C-alpha positions, 0 to 999 in steps of 0.5 A: 575389621575392614577389607583391608585388614588381615586376620587378628592374631589368634588369642584365648582358648585353643579352637578348631583350626588354630595351629598349635606347637607342641613342646616336649621335655627336651625342648623338640616341637611339633606343630599341628593344626587343631581338627576335632576327632583327629589324633597327633602321633608322637614318640611317646604316645598319642594326643588327642586334638580334643585334648587341646580344644577349648584349653587357654594357651600354655597348657600342658597336655599329656600323651597316651603314655603320659609324657607332657607337652607344652601347647602354645600359638607358634610365633612368627619366628617359629613359623618362619624356621619350620615352614617349607621352602624354595629359596633359603629363608631370612632368618628371624634375626635378620627379618628383625634387624631389617625392620629396625634399620629400614624403619619399616611400619604402619601405612608404608609402601614396601617393594621387595625383590626377591620373595625367596620362601616368603619368609621376610614377606610376612614380617613386612606384611605385619609390619606395614598393617592393613594400611601399608602395602607390600610388592614382592618381585620373584623372578622364578615361578617355583619360588613365587609359589611357595612363597605365595602358599606360605605367606596365605597359610600364615595369614589364613588368606592372600593379604589384600595389602600384597601383591607378588609378581614374577618377574625382573624388578628392574623391568617392573618397577618403572611400569608398576610404581610412579617415580617417588611413589615407593617408601622402602626398598628390600633387596634379597637378590644376587646383584642388587647394584643392577637395579638401583637406577629404577630403585632410585627413580621409585623411591621417595626422597628421604626413603630407605633402601636396604639389601640382604646380601651374602658375601662380602664381594656383594656388599662391596660392589653394592656399596661403591655402586651406591656411591658412584651413583649419586642417588643415596646417602652414605651406605651403612653396613652391618650384620647381626649375630645372635648368642643365646646363655645358659643360665641355671643357678651360678652356671651363667655362660654362653651356650656352646652354639650360636647363630652367626654370620648369615648375611650382611645389611646395606642400608641407604637413603634417597637423596633428593634430585640434584642433592650433593651431600658434603663429602664424607671424610674417609680414611680407607686402608692402605692397599683398599683401593689397589691396582685389582680394584675397578671402581664403578663407572658413574654412568654404569651405575645410573644405568643400573649395572652391566649385564655381565656384573655379578656374573 
């Protein structure tokens, strides 16, 4: 294992220090860190950690009252949903979509803003691998502390390929990154249109910018500002919805609950300097650009937005 490589995913029998997820017959999950001699207390009796040590993953252990618990190492999705939060976490379905639409893989240099609780950061770090790099920017000290704690706890150390900076992305990018040195930028922030100019400078031609947005007004503002900047390809907007299904014999139907809207993704690629792509033919709906709509000024877009933007 190289100095830059994070700890490998644990395999094989459970050992001291492992994080184990215990699930009861109703699907309720509990997470324990295995420590020799310790006891985990449940509503259905006690489970000795020693009863899990040395057992293969996927075993069933019984509590002191005879209740069975399935023991597995939690997935990153499980960790994301259960970890301590400062800001709202990016759901696993959205994190997976970000990795896909932004084409994030081993060896890439990725800039993330903001770090929030560190959920998306962990997905990015796993995707870029030991030879990549993730640079996270977070304005709030308390969020940065929570993100750092969650990431270090998941990887067992501070990943060598991760840098977290407390500060404003628009101010830090020109100082910390040479022009054209960043492969991907992931923006999870209130007003991403305000930092498009420094992002465009930092991203290599052909690189991808992906923004995670909560509302349609944010999505519209970002798309129109990106178009006006002339620095990116036509933005693509999407959202991901997840619906599980009940399958039991001939009873096959959608579950009554689903993970619906959580956020929008806007994705675009950096054009080469001076490139002018073929004009895209669009047919806006009647009234799409009515009297109440003010288009972003091209000069404003190149500056990264006015100070009042998004407020």
